[in-house]
C-alpha angles and dihedrals in degrees: 000000000000091000090050091051092047092049091049091052091046090050091051092050093045091049092051093045091051093053117110091205119139102210135203099226128200129189125199114190120182132168141184134195117242127200095223137076115273096245091051091049093049092051088057101041107021098092113115092230095044084100088078090068092042091055093036092238140094128292129178135177103238098178136013127006129310113260093014127113109259095033113140121212131190116209121200089353092286116055114081122195134173125216104236104173141009143182128187090275105025148040136197125210136187134206109247090218101076094201092112096012094223126182130180133195126200111195136172115206123193114236097178137327093293106029140049141168132236116222119195117191123188120188124182146155112248095187092106092050113090109254093240091056099047100091092047090046092052091046091051092050092046092051093045094051092044085060090047090054092052090051091049090049092051092047093047094049095048110106 
């Protein structure tokens, strides 16, 4: 199973790397302060399927192991993402449908011994989005992930 997951992730990366697509890339970076130490925050919000609670929907690991590179998750029964990188206080995922080539990173950064901040970065290719819809699309994503950050903050600060 692990080999199959690794091969699927490698195939995705190879397919994307071999693409001759000149994208129109957008980055949305948002952060929020949290009144809790970084390690404590990560223990509460670092699960790969924690996003289900943040978006108030379902999430399931469909392949691989939670918090491990190569894990596949399905959000709301329709969005499939693969965990492509991780550190002790972050992970990065990618949509397995390369239409907009989106990637996201959830990261907790220590500020001091008692506080931290959560940084959520979303990166995507807007080339397939009609030009007249791009600003509204970015605004929708920005608003959605601002809400996600507030949910993460509340979850992380709950004793």
